[in-house]
C-alpha positions, 0 to 999 in steps of 0.5 A: 500500499502506497505510504506517499502523502497526498499532493496539494490538488488532493489536500484542496479537493478533501477540504473543498468536500469536507466544508461542502458536507459540513453545510449539508449536515447544518442544514439538514439539522437545521430544516431536514433532508426534505426542506434542503436542496443541493443550491442551499448547500452549495450556498452555505459552502461557498462554492458554485453549483457546479462544484458541488455536482463535481464531487457529490451524485446528490444532497444526501451524498454530500454528508458522506466525507463527514460520516467518514471521518469518525470511522478514519480517525479510529483505523488510525487509531488501530493502526497506531497500536503497539506491536504485540498488543493484544488485538481485543485490547487494541480494538476496545482502546481505538473504539473507546478513545475515538468516540471519547468526545475528548474535546468540545470539537469532538463532541460537536462531531458526534452530536451532528452525527446523531442529528443526521442518523435521526434524519436517516430514519425517514430517508432512504438515500442518506440511510444509503449513505450511512451504509455504504460509509460503514461497508467501505470502512469495513473493507479499509479496515481488514488490513489494519485487522490482519496486520495487527492479528499477524501473518498466520491469522485465519483470512476469514477470522480477520474479515469477521473481526473487522466486520465486527468492529465496524458493526460495533461502532454502527450499532452503538451510535445508531442506538444512541441516536435514538436516546438524549444520552450525553456524549460522555458516561452512561449511554455515551457512544464510547460506553455503547461502542465497547459494550457492543465489541464485547458482546460481538467479539464473545465467540470468535477465536481470533479475538479471544485467544 
């Protein structure tokens, strides 16, 4: 896998996409997806409508980069695990830390995710974006889990572990979004995700050996 850093053009593209994603999330939270247009998203993001459609197919698709940021963050934390760290402990640490709302920016990101997941209940297109982001995250996670599990690990067990970790976070966030629990403490995303992870990992040999 290439370790070449992104070019200036790629960084600018990613920044523009994230600006549009944030604008879409804000408008969805304020007015709901049904009462938000692509034109309004582009205007709030400060870009032309043609720029919006250069990056996204529709208004729901625009929040994808924002939803994917959390997955990218926890995958990075997992990849930073110390050599020889047990996979279960490494997964729990990465999940807990990535959802810990350690500062106000992180807390606001979780609240924004909650608003989007609540809106997705009545919006199939928005739900499809959420599921796609999770599927893409799971595929990317396989290589990270394989590296931690070692060269002798069963490929199917590695894939199952990646699926379990991804679903633990997805289910935790969806469960939390249906409540009024805070971003920290009992019922928070971090607490629920670790609980889900332990439940899902309980019968997997790769994660219990």
